[in-house]
C-alpha positions as a printed NumPy array, in Angstrom:
array([[ 67.435,  18.899, -67.556],
       [ 64.703,  21.162, -66.52 ],
       [ 61.327,  20.589, -64.606],
       [ 57.855,  21.942, -64.959],
       [ 54.564,  21.448, -63.136],
       [ 51.703,  18.872, -63.952],
       [ 49.22 ,  21.716, -63.464],
       [ 50.832,  24.8  , -64.78 ],
       [ 53.218,  25.473, -67.923],
       [ 55.962,  27.012, -65.612],
       [ 58.919,  28.95 , -66.857],
       [ 61.194,  25.587, -66.539],
       [ 62.994,  25.31 , -63.2  ],
       [ 66.109,  23.523, -62.296],
       [ 66.134,  20.194, -60.524],
       [ 67.608,  21.618, -57.502],
       [ 64.996,  24.185, -57.189],
       [ 62.427,  21.465, -57.565],
       [ 63.727,  19.461, -54.858],
       [ 63.912,  22.467, -52.487],
       [ 60.558,  23.46 , -53.142],
       [ 58.87 ,  19.882, -53.089],
       [ 55.576,  21.035, -54.558],
       [ 54.548,  23.529, -57.332],
       [ 52.905,  26.811, -55.967],
       [ 49.619,  25.857, -57.448],
       [ 49.459,  22.327, -56.206],
       [ 51.022,  20.579, -59.216],
       [ 53.789,  18.088, -58.992],
       [ 57.277,  18.622, -60.561],
       [ 57.989,  16.682, -63.755],
       [ 60.963,  16.497, -66.355],
       [ 60.236,  18.634, -69.248],
       [ 61.576,  15.674, -71.221],
       [ 62.507,  12.09 , -70.327],
       [ 66.003,  11.456, -70.373],
       [ 67.204,   8.283, -72.304],
       [ 69.715,   5.866, -70.927],
       [ 73.246,   6.483, -72.316],
       [ 74.946,   3.303, -71.186],
       [ 74.61 ,  -0.407, -72.662],
       [ 72.297,  -2.84 , -70.802],
       [ 75.275,  -5.359, -70.652],
       [ 77.076,  -2.943, -68.4  ],
       [ 74.509,  -3.009, -65.621],
       [ 75.341,  -6.431, -64.751],
       [ 78.929,  -5.375, -63.594],
       [ 78.046,  -2.154, -61.75 ],
       [ 77.638,  -1.86 , -58.06 ],
       [ 74.561,  -0.241, -56.88 ],
       [ 76.258,   3.087, -56.17 ],
       [ 77.34 ,   2.95 , -60.043],
       [ 73.939,   2.179, -61.367],
       [ 72.377,   5.014, -58.957],
       [ 74.868,   7.532, -60.432],
       [ 74.396,   6.573, -64.152],
       [ 70.798,   7.035, -63.68 ],
       [ 70.425,   9.892, -61.414],
       [ 73.024,  12.139, -63.453],
       [ 70.52 ,  12.023, -66.334],
       [ 67.818,  13.546, -64.04 ],
       [ 69.929,  15.818, -62.157],
       [ 72.799,  16.963, -64.588],
       [ 72.738,  20.423, -62.961],
       [ 74.701,  18.687, -60.011],
       [ 78.266,  18.427, -60.358],
       [ 79.699,  15.007, -60.719],
       [ 81.592,  15.266, -57.603],
       [ 78.703,  16.382, -55.728],
       [ 76.153,  13.732, -56.863],
       [ 78.571,  10.974, -56.255],
       [ 79.119,  12.543, -52.606],
       [ 75.429,  12.329, -52.176],
       [ 75.269,   8.575, -53.393],
       [ 78.253,   7.422, -51.452],
       [ 77.07 ,   8.813, -48.268],
       [ 73.535,   7.383, -48.724],
       [ 74.34 ,   3.954, -49.706],
       [ 76.821,   3.084, -47.04 ],
       [ 77.417,   0.898, -44.048],
       [ 73.969,   1.907, -42.832],
       [ 72.603,  -0.729, -45.018],
       [ 73.173,  -4.315, -43.815],
       [ 74.228,  -5.633, -47.169],
       [ 76.903,  -4.296, -49.721],
       [ 74.494,  -5.222, -52.535],
       [ 72.169,  -2.438, -50.985],
       [ 69.172,  -3.943, -52.927],
       [ 69.957,  -7.844, -53.254],
       [ 67.849,  -9.825, -55.615],
       [ 66.656, -13.207, -54.38 ],
       [ 65.843, -16.081, -56.398],
       [ 63.203, -18.668, -55.255],
       [ 61.637, -21.615, -57.165],
       [ 58.857, -19.511, -58.488],
       [ 59.947, -15.782, -58.128],
       [ 62.698, -13.203, -58.217],
       [ 62.346, -10.851, -55.174],
       [ 64.019,  -7.488, -55.242],
       [ 64.571,  -6.893, -51.518],
       [ 64.429,  -3.236, -50.792],
       [ 64.336,  -3.422, -47.045],
       [ 68.111,  -3.529, -45.984],
       [ 68.212,  -0.083, -44.886],
       [ 68.131,   1.575, -41.357],
       [ 64.248,   1.249, -41.069],
       [ 63.868,  -2.226, -42.871],
       [ 61.409,  -0.82 , -45.719],
       [ 61.803,   0.443, -49.267],
       [ 61.552,   4.216, -48.163],
       [ 65.246,   3.92 , -47.075],
       [ 66.255,   3.6  , -50.744],
       [ 65.209,   7.142, -51.534],
       [ 65.072,   8.692, -48.07 ],
       [ 68.789,   7.94 , -47.344],
       [ 69.8  ,  10.229, -50.164],
       [ 67.111,  12.974, -49.977],
       [ 68.891,  14.792, -47.154],
       [ 72.047,  14.964, -49.169],
       [ 70.144,  16.212, -52.18 ],
       [ 68.192,  18.723, -50.354],
       [ 71.485,  20.345, -48.508],
       [ 73.226,  20.155, -51.854],
       [ 70.253,  21.958, -53.576],
       [ 70.092,  24.484, -50.763],
       [ 73.733,  25.3  , -51.441],
       [ 73.244,  25.462, -55.129],
       [ 70.427,  28.034, -54.695],
       [ 71.937,  30.236, -51.867],
       [ 68.808,  29.299, -49.545],
       [ 69.6  ,  30.642, -46.047],
       [ 66.295,  29.498, -44.578],
       [ 65.936,  26.258, -42.514],
       [ 64.122,  23.729, -44.64 ],
       [ 60.993,  22.301, -42.747],
       [ 60.343,  18.587, -44.084],
       [ 56.615,  18.331, -43.702],
       [ 55.251,  14.746, -44.51 ],
       [ 52.221,  12.458, -44.014],
       [ 53.016,   8.871, -43.786],
       [ 51.008,   5.568, -44.059],
       [ 53.714,   3.997, -41.919],
       [ 57.125,   3.531, -43.858],
       [ 57.939,   7.208, -45.176],
       [ 57.678,   8.67 , -41.679],
       [ 60.326,   6.574, -40.081],
       [ 62.609,   6.551, -42.989],
       [ 62.355,  10.478, -43.276],
       [ 63.068,  10.864, -39.599],
       [ 66.012,   8.568, -39.798],
       [ 67.278,  10.738, -42.826],
       [ 66.799,  14.098, -41.484],
       [ 67.318,  13.583, -37.535],
       [ 69.992,  16.126, -36.595],
       [ 70.693,  17.356, -40.018],
       [ 71.873,  20.929, -39.583],
       [ 69.515,  23.725, -41.297],
       [ 66.56 ,  21.364, -41.366],
       [ 63.464,  20.447, -39.223],
       [ 61.2  ,  17.686, -39.927],
       [ 57.481,  17.004, -39.032],
       [ 55.734,  13.581, -39.487],
       [ 52.055,  13.206, -39.375],
       [ 50.583,   9.536, -39.176],
       [ 47.224,   8.031, -38.736],
       [ 47.117,   7.153, -35.043],
       [ 45.252,   3.967, -35.512],
       [ 46.433,   3.331, -39.048],
       [ 49.898,   2.011, -38.593],
       [ 51.17 ,  -1.362, -37.233],
       [ 52.51 ,  -1.159, -33.584],
       [ 56.073,  -1.575, -34.826],
       [ 55.729,   1.149, -37.433],
       [ 54.494,   3.525, -34.562],
       [ 57.344,   2.452, -32.08 ],
       [ 59.836,   3.323, -34.77 ],
       [ 58.546,   6.757, -35.179],
       [ 57.498,   7.917, -31.776],
       [ 61.149,   6.709, -30.328],
       [ 62.982,   8.747, -32.924],
       [ 65.722,  11.089, -31.206],
       [ 66.603,  14.516, -32.567],
       [ 65.859,  18.036, -31.553],
       [ 64.642,  18.756, -34.941],
       [ 62.071,  16.013, -35.164],
       [ 58.214,  16.292, -34.334],
       [ 55.951,  13.199, -34.8  ],
       [ 52.189,  13.479, -34.415],
       [ 49.48 ,  10.836, -34.374],
       [ 46.382,  12.033, -36.224],
       [ 42.851,  10.927, -35.35 ],
       [ 42.083,  10.314, -39.005],
       [ 43.442,   8.01 , -41.938],
       [ 46.06 ,   8.624, -44.213],
       [ 44.447,  10.324, -46.75 ],
       [ 43.22 ,  13.105, -44.189],
       [ 46.915,  13.368, -43.255],
       [ 48.013,  13.745, -46.717],
       [ 45.219,  15.985, -48.054],
       [ 45.881,  18.275, -44.947],
       [ 49.581,  18.348, -45.637],
       [ 49.074,  19.354, -49.259],
       [ 46.741,  22.206, -47.951],
       [ 49.373,  23.587, -45.671],
       [ 51.724,  23.601, -48.567],
       [ 49.265,  25.376, -50.813],
       [ 48.696,  28.024, -47.981],
       [ 50.548,  31.135, -49.118],
       [ 49.796,  33.144, -46.125],
       [ 51.163,  30.574, -43.762],
       [ 54.135,  30.289, -45.823],
       [ 54.85 ,  33.844, -45.441],
       [ 54.424,  33.322, -41.714],
       [ 56.946,  30.838, -41.368],
       [ 59.335,  32.485, -43.712],
       [ 59.421,  35.445, -41.273],
       [ 60.533,  32.991, -38.838],
       [ 63.375,  31.837, -41.324],
       [ 61.557,  28.546, -42.32 ],
       [ 60.717,  27.062, -45.777],
       [ 58.554,  24.157, -46.379],
       [ 59.569,  21.307, -48.457],
       [ 58.373,  17.445, -48.665],
       [ 60.032,  14.072, -48.075],
       [ 56.86 ,  12.179, -49.731],
       [ 57.185,  10.769, -53.213],
       [ 55.665,  14.045, -54.676],
       [ 59.322,  15.465, -54.155],
       [ 61.08 ,  14.776, -57.498],
       [ 64.286,  14.271, -55.292],
       [ 62.497,  11.266, -53.541],
       [ 61.03 ,   9.705, -56.653],
       [ 64.154,   9.728, -58.905],
       [ 66.44 ,   7.705, -56.937],
       [ 63.593,   4.9  , -56.86 ],
       [ 64.088,   4.872, -60.736],
       [ 67.715,   3.457, -60.166],
       [ 66.758,   0.246, -58.568],
       [ 64.91 ,  -0.961, -61.38 ],
       [ 67.994,  -0.656, -63.522],
       [ 70.039,  -2.443, -60.9  ],
       [ 67.365,  -5.238, -60.656],
       [ 67.79 ,  -5.462, -64.468],
       [ 71.378,  -5.929, -63.999],
       [ 71.135,  -8.594, -61.619],
       [ 68.527, -10.621, -63.742],
       [ 71.212, -10.422, -66.448],
       [ 74.125, -11.158, -64.088],
       [ 72.462, -14.229, -62.614],
       [ 71.615, -15.672, -66.019],
       [ 67.707, -15.143, -65.706],
       [ 67.54 , -13.061, -68.878],
       [ 70.018, -11.949, -71.595],
       [ 70.84 ,  -8.254, -71.915],
       [ 68.173,  -6.82 , -74.247],
       [ 65.506,  -9.135, -73.207],
       [ 62.172,  -8.004, -71.411],
       [ 61.432,  -8.469, -67.826],
       [ 58.156,  -7.596, -66.135],
       [ 57.725,  -5.932, -62.539],
       [ 55.175,  -6.396, -59.937],
       [ 55.01 ,  -3.479, -57.447],
       [ 52.736,  -3.148, -54.338],
       [ 51.762,   0.351, -54.246],
       [ 49.353,   2.741, -52.507],
       [ 50.678,   6.272, -53.403],
       [ 51.875,   5.218, -56.839],
       [ 55.416,   6.443, -56.405],
       [ 57.25 ,   3.169, -56.554],
       [ 55.458,   1.892, -59.676],
       [ 55.745,   5.134, -61.389],
       [ 59.448,   4.958, -61.109],
       [ 59.444,   1.785, -62.884],
       [ 57.339,   3.45 , -65.514],
       [ 59.946,   6.264, -65.778],
       [ 62.652,   3.499, -66.038],
       [ 60.781,   1.905, -69.106],
       [ 60.529,   5.338, -70.681],
       [ 64.249,   5.709, -70.468],
       [ 64.646,   2.654, -72.495],
       [ 65.02 ,  -0.245, -69.755],
       [ 63.16 ,  -3.287, -71.34 ],
       [ 60.473,  -3.626, -69.19 ],
       [ 57.154,  -5.348, -70.368],
       [ 54.129,  -5.378, -68.081],
       [ 54.115,  -2.938, -65.061],
       [ 51.864,  -4.864, -62.686],
       [ 50.363,  -2.602, -60.033],
       [ 49.324,  -4.569, -56.971],
       [ 46.652,  -3.24 , -54.362],
       [ 45.144,  -4.57 , -51.413],
       [ 41.469,  -4.155, -50.469],
       [ 41.51 ,  -0.58 , -50.925],
       [ 41.679,  -1.203, -54.574],
       [ 41.099,   2.369, -56.045],
       [ 44.1  ,   1.796, -58.743],
       [ 42.922,  -1.713, -59.596],
       [ 39.366,  -0.034, -60.512],
       [ 41.036,   2.755, -62.335],
       [ 43.049,   0.11 , -64.687],
       [ 40.094,  -1.717, -65.17 ],
       [ 37.546,   1.072, -66.033],
       [ 39.377,   4.162, -66.593],
       [ 37.715,   6.047, -63.782],
       [ 39.3  ,   6.855, -60.567],
       [ 36.772,   7.02 , -57.664],
       [ 37.764,   7.419, -54.067],
       [ 34.149,   7.527, -52.943],
       [ 34.161,   4.213, -51.084],
       [ 34.89 ,   2.414, -48.006],
       [ 38.206,   2.583, -46.403],
       [ 39.788,  -0.45 , -45.251],
       [ 42.511,  -0.857, -42.712],
       [ 44.333,  -3.876, -43.82 ],
       [ 47.414,  -6.043, -42.903],
       [ 49.229,  -4.167, -45.479],
       [ 49.01 ,  -0.675, -43.853],
       [ 51.46 ,   1.262, -46.176],
       [ 48.97 ,   0.719, -49.008],
       [ 45.753,   1.666, -47.053],
       [ 45.364,   4.644, -49.459],
       [ 42.591,   6.142, -51.632],
       [ 44.12 ,   9.035, -52.942],
       [ 47.274,   8.102, -54.912],
       [ 49.16 ,  11.295, -55.495],
       [ 51.708,  10.189, -57.878],
       [ 48.968,   9.222, -60.237],
       [ 49.06 ,  12.712, -61.255],
       [ 52.231,  12.535, -62.717],
       [ 51.315,   9.705, -65.068],
       [ 47.981,  11.647, -66.135],
       [ 50.328,  14.347, -67.139],
       [ 52.558,  12.042, -69.268],
       [ 49.737,  10.038, -70.907],
       [ 47.507,  13.127, -71.723],
       [ 50.267,  14.465, -73.793],
       [ 51.639,  16.627, -71.129],
       [ 48.321,  18.671, -70.981],
       [ 48.084,  20.709, -67.88 ],
       [ 44.452,  21.634, -68.738],
       [ 43.674,  18.054, -68.49 ],
       [ 45.399,  17.338, -65.415],
       [ 43.743,  20.639, -63.993],
       [ 40.219,  19.374, -65.016],
       [ 40.717,  15.917, -63.686],
       [ 42.209,  16.936, -60.383],
       [ 39.431,  19.62 , -59.721],
       [ 36.822,  16.698, -60.614],
       [ 38.667,  14.51 , -57.933],
       [ 38.501,  17.385, -55.408],
       [ 34.817,  18.224, -56.183],
       [ 33.365,  15.004, -56.741],
       [ 35.905,  12.582, -55.522],
       [ 36.389,  11.047, -58.935],
       [ 37.353,  11.521, -62.556],
       [ 37.501,   9.533, -65.923],
       [ 40.286,   9.577, -68.278],
       [ 39.889,   9.769, -72.269],
       [ 40.059,   6.539, -74.295],
       [ 43.223,   7.812, -75.803],
       [ 44.598,   8.161, -72.159],
       [ 43.62 ,   4.55 , -71.436],
       [ 45.445,   3.35 , -74.654],
       [ 48.599,   4.946, -73.142],
       [ 48.387,   2.993, -69.977],
       [ 47.936,  -0.524, -71.897],
       [ 51.348,  -1.365, -70.407],
       [ 49.766,  -1.455, -66.889],
       [ 48.051,  -4.346, -65.247],
       [ 46.116,  -3.715, -62.06 ],
       [ 45.326,  -6.393, -59.402],
       [ 44.57 ,  -6.826, -55.648],
       [ 44.598,  -9.141, -52.989],
       [ 42.345,  -9.184, -49.739],
       [ 44.018,  -9.937, -46.494],
       [ 42.94 , -13.668, -46.52 ],
       [ 44.531, -14.258, -49.905],
       [ 47.583, -12.182, -48.804],
       [ 48.238, -14.356, -45.749],
       [ 47.469, -17.58 , -47.744],
       [ 50.391, -16.731, -50.051],
       [ 52.765, -15.895, -47.096],
       [ 52.035, -19.463, -45.88 ],
       [ 52.15 , -20.926, -49.391],
       [ 55.649, -19.337, -50.285],
       [ 56.997, -19.964, -46.746],
       [ 55.877, -23.605, -46.687],
       [ 57.015, -24.378, -50.26 ],
       [ 59.836, -22.44 , -50.779],
       [ 61.245, -21.352, -47.388],
       [ 60.852, -17.742, -48.169],
       [ 59.092, -15.443, -45.784],
       [ 57.331, -12.322, -47.273],
       [ 55.878,  -9.4  , -45.574],
       [ 52.145,  -8.641, -46.253],
       [ 53.138,  -5.885, -48.99 ],
       [ 55.148,  -8.2  , -50.938],
       [ 52.696, -11.122, -50.53 ],
       [ 50.067,  -8.74 , -52.203],
       [ 52.13 ,  -8.357, -55.061],
       [ 53.24 , -11.909, -55.171],
       [ 49.527, -12.956, -55.173],
       [ 48.753, -10.442, -57.789],
       [ 51.546, -11.731, -59.868],
       [ 50.326, -15.331, -59.571],
       [ 46.705, -14.19 , -60.756],
       [ 48.257, -12.55 , -63.682],
       [ 50.367, -15.332, -64.87 ],
       [ 47.221, -17.61 , -64.468],
       [ 45.027, -15.194, -66.511],
       [ 47.664, -14.474, -69.219],
       [ 50.02 , -17.308, -69.276],
       [ 52.784, -14.523, -69.711],
       [ 56.082, -16.31 , -68.925],
       [ 58.131, -13.259, -69.122],
       [ 60.768, -13.3  , -66.184],
       [ 59.258, -10.976, -63.565],
       [ 60.763,  -9.153, -60.56 ],
       [ 58.709,  -8.837, -57.496],
       [ 59.395,  -5.852, -55.73 ],
       [ 59.841,  -6.616, -51.958],
       [ 59.108,  -3.277, -50.091],
       [ 59.29 ,  -4.36 , -46.324],
       [ 61.157,  -6.869, -44.008],
       [ 58.586,  -9.29 , -42.478],
       [ 60.101,  -8.062, -39.18 ],
       [ 57.968,  -4.967, -39.818],
       [ 54.8  ,  -6.711, -39.545],
       [ 55.503,  -9.632, -37.143],
       [ 51.891, -10.332, -36.162],
       [ 50.213, -10.36 , -39.535],
       [ 53.185, -12.558, -40.997],
       [ 53.594, -15.079, -38.275],
       [ 49.824, -15.572, -37.801],
       [ 49.659, -16.366, -41.583],
       [ 52.338, -19.024, -41.096],
       [ 50.525, -20.651, -38.169],
       [ 47.511, -18.694, -36.527],
       [ 47.241, -21.222, -33.769],
       [ 50.717, -20.775, -32.57 ],
       [ 51.452, -17.3  , -32.883],
       [ 47.865, -15.463, -32.367],
       [ 47.707, -13.647, -29.081],
       [ 51.34 , -12.796, -28.897],
       [ 52.502,  -9.271, -29.02 ],
       [ 54.248,  -7.805, -31.909],
       [ 57.413,  -7.34 , -30.054],
       [ 57.489, -10.743, -28.52 ],
       [ 56.903, -12.217, -32.064],
       [ 60.129, -10.428, -33.319],
       [ 62.046, -13.164, -31.3  ],
       [ 59.818, -15.888, -32.481],
       [ 60.21 , -14.68 , -36.005],
       [ 63.953, -14.664, -35.549],
       [ 63.964, -18.507, -34.479],
       [ 61.735, -19.253, -37.527],
       [ 63.982, -17.62 , -40.319],
       [ 67.423, -17.689, -38.61 ],
       [ 69.955, -15.019, -39.763],
       [ 70.733, -11.784, -38.106],
       [ 67.92 ,  -9.64 , -36.45 ],
       [ 67.761,  -6.32 , -38.226],
       [ 69.329,  -3.558, -36.207],
       [ 66.283,  -1.525, -36.617],
       [ 64.331,  -4.047, -34.566],
       [ 66.996,  -4.477, -31.762],
       [ 65.4  ,  -3.702, -28.34 ],
       [ 62.746,  -1.61 , -30.141],
       [ 59.988,  -2.377, -27.45 ],
       [ 62.051,  -0.749, -24.612],
       [ 63.182,   2.292, -26.432],
       [ 62.53 ,   5.603, -24.834],
       [ 59.185,   7.34 , -26.443],
       [ 60.201,  10.895, -27.338],
       [ 56.714,  11.624, -29.078],
       [ 53.405,  11.338, -27.751],
       [ 51.522,  14.301, -29.5  ],
       [ 48.091,  13.316, -30.931],
       [ 45.71 ,  15.663, -32.658],
       [ 42.722,  15.962, -34.826],
       [ 42.781,  16.708, -38.537],
       [ 41.56 ,  20.126, -38.04 ],
       [ 44.471,  20.774, -35.551],
       [ 47.338,  19.664, -37.853],
       [ 48.174,  23.251, -39.027],
       [ 48.393,  24.476, -35.244],
       [ 50.756,  21.661, -34.465],
       [ 53.109,  22.872, -37.168],
       [ 53.032,  26.277, -35.813],
       [ 53.627,  25.375, -32.516],
       [ 56.714,  23.303, -33.325],
       [ 58.279,  26.119, -35.55 ],
       [ 58.659,  28.541, -32.64 ]])
């Protein structure tokens, strides 16, 4: 299995080189030269552990990595750091099937990929005889940052630098990041939004002079965002795992179709479900759920992607994004793998802040459905599902559920549907608890509300939240967008 770039017909490179590099030299994203097809029966999925499913899926994309090395990566990623042996349990309520991806060390779905990425990165480094230290440079809208820090902290031969919008993440998300220990970690709050952080990180990646400068210091940049193929492919596995659990639990028969609903901002999570479908998993509709920053909804409605709009800070901050980087990979696939088309669209986005795809490309995304929910709707669904079904959703999952409910009412499509639950409600205590009872819980700090939520839903308090309010702050650097490159330079002494 070889990889190329969305923007240039490269001499095909191996998976481990793509993982190490993160992003192509001209700014494109790495994609497989052909989509692998599943080589196992759907009936088998119901009987496999999560680790077995991950191995059977990932080996198709990473066949260069020896079986014993890939199994080592998987076994060490998906272990006791997760609070359930199932890793990604599927919870059934009266009206929904929720794939809980938040049982890892940072209680958000990013753990599913970022627990394995350090192992894939070190394996790739060994396979390619790379002697430079890997510098993980990443922008985060809230969850990627802490999950990446958790994965790479104190990993020999690596450093990790995380930029986040200073006023664009929840108090709990910020506290998780700034209290991270590890001599190889560096966390910086940026006076700007996530798109500012992400755009500048991409510019740093594309700066060849700067890359040469840090190479002299024995460093090499790579990424932990879902622009890295080593981050995206592990996400494909949990859609196969979800299908197996739907079969196991008698919700569908092997071979029957299921739909998926994915709350997304950067488009990586739902792109992984698209890859699963292309591999042969019987997924019907790919329901893309956005918040008030509904650039993806408008794209699926009109065929025009336009980031020239007001940016909203919402109750679902991990989706507060106007530049959905992974959409570039979808454009490549639906354009007939045309690097010329992708370049034209990306240049238009950079120059004018928008682009419009062709009618043929629009036909190739007919399996997608876009929807959105504003904060008021999101909170209404948190309360409704908790009051009626006893299931407490976080704000991102509630966006997905609200869009799913709207989709069913519009289409009357009764296909069994998995709602991807991307974060624990403990991560967004204020928004969730005030949705349940605004009068009772408003005015209480996020950290005090952790205990209130624990009383409300019982069960064990996630380890990630234990004494979080009193942990020592190790990172208090704040900078302007224009100062981000200087911050990188200062850390890499």
